[in-house]
N, C-alpha and C positions, 0 to 999 in steps of 0.2 A: 329273287327266290327261284329255286328250281324244283321241279317235280322230282320225286325219288328216282334215282337212276339217271337223272339228267345233269347237265352242267353248263356253265357259262364259260366262254372262251374270250379272253380280252387281249388285245394287242396294244402296246403303248410305244410311241417313238422315243420316249425318255428325253424329249427336247428340253424339259425343265431341269434335266440333269446334265446338260451339255451335249446331248445326242443330237443327231440330225433329225429334223421333222420329216414325216412321211411326205411323199409327193402328193399333189392334188388328186391324182387318180392312179390306180394301179390294180393289177390282178393278183389275188392272193390264192395260192394253192395249198390246200390242207390235205395231208396224207396221214391216215390213221389206220390202225388195225381194229377189226371188229371180230369179236369172238365168234367162231363158227364159220368165218369167211377166210379163205386162204390168202387171197390177194389183198394188198392194202386198199382201203377205201379212199378214193380221191374226190375232193370237192374243189372246183374252181369258183372263186367268188370275186366278182368285180367290186372294187372299193372306190368310192368317190367322196371327197371331202364335203361335208355339209356346210352350208352357209348360214343356216338358221341358228345362230348362237349369239350370246352376249358375253363380253369379257370385261371384268372389272379388275383394276389393279390398285386397291386401296392403300397398301403399305401402311396399315394401322397396327400399332404395337400396344401391348399391355405388359406389365411386369408384376411378378409375384415371387417373393423370396429371391432365389437366384435364377429365375427363369424369365426371359423376355420372349413373349409369343407375338409373332408378326404374321398378319394375313397379307400375303404377297399378291395372290391372284385368285379370282373366282371366275369360272367359265360355266355358263348355263347353256346346255344344249337340249334338244329333244330326247337324247339318249341318256345322258348323265349330267350331274352337276359335279364339277371338279374344283377342288381348292388346292392351292399350294401355300403351305405355311412354313415358317422357319422358327425354330426355338434356339435360343442362345443361352447357355449357362454363363451368366455374367460373372461368376467367380472363377471362370476358366477351368472348372472341374470337367470331367469327361462323362458323356452319356453312359458309357459302359459301367461306370462306377457309381452312378446316381440312381438309386431305386425309384425315386419320385419321377425323374425325367424319363426313365426307360418305360414307365407305365402310363404315360400321358396319351390320351386319345382326344378326339374332337367330335362332338355331336353337332348337327346342323338343323336349324329350325326356321320355318317361315314365319311371317308376321301373325299367323293365327295359332302359333304354337305347335304346328305339325312337324314331327321329327322325320327327316329323311333317313332311309336305311342305307348304311354303308355297304357298298359293293366290295371294294377292296382298296388297297393303297400300298404305297412303298415309301421308304424313307432312306436317307443316306446322310452320312457326315461329310460336309463340304470342307472341313478343316481338320485339325488335329483331334477332333472328337468333342469339342465344346459347342459346335453348331450342328443342328440337325434340320434338314429340309424334308418335308413330307408332301407327297402328292396323294390326295385322297379322292376317291370316286364314289359318289352317292347316286341313288336313284334320282331321276329328275323331279323337279317341282311340277305339280299338276298345272299351275299357271305361274307366271312370273310374279313373285311376291313384292310387296312394298318395301319390306326389309328382310334381311337374312341375319340370323343370330348364330354365332359360333360359340359353343360352350365347351372349352377344354375341360377334361376330367382326368383323374387318376384312377386306375384299377386298384382295388383294395386287396392287400395280401393278408393271409392268415398270420396271426401273431407268432413271431419267432420262426416262421417258415417262408423265407424269401423265395419267390418263384411259385408259390402256391396261392392262387387267388381265393378270396372269399367268394362263395357262390350264392346267388339269390334263389328264389323258389323255382326258377326256370333253368337252373344250372348254368346261368350266365354269370360272368364275373361282376361282382358288385363294384359300383363306381361312386366317386364323390366329385361333384363339379367344383371347379376353382373359379368362384365368381369374379375374382380380381383379374382373370385373364379373358373374361367374356367380352365378345365384340359384336355389336349390332351395326349393320351397314345398310344405308338406304340404297334402294335400287331405282335408278332414274331411267 
């Protein structure tokens, strides 16, 4: 969450998408313009890889209708909780043509039922459009939980208005969990 007028800036090496990982340590220079200041504002930030993290590679899959949902990797750090998932349309249809598959999201819960807030994420098709890999970043857990539960869901559309979500009382898209795709993983 950001205060009004503030923002978060995130950098990703896209190593889960075939990109090169960042080096262990480097200097990041940020140049930006600030309203009312003529010269660009420059910030030099030393960046160092943190060692305080836990990585799980469960490769656990669930299937529902024509969707196979796989949890490939979970990384718990003091800054974020990251998950890499893969969805395969088992009937070889394309994500761009599947309203259900295009509107799938994932909520993450600890063993006490506390839901982590999604920071952001990105996804890409690794094949001809029937496989989608997603990297999602959530706020960190307050403490390492005994289990993590991932609950895939679909956003609900207005009837006969594809692309227009049904909204709840907070003007957020309504969702419907897909229990058949739910995954609970022990953390050792």
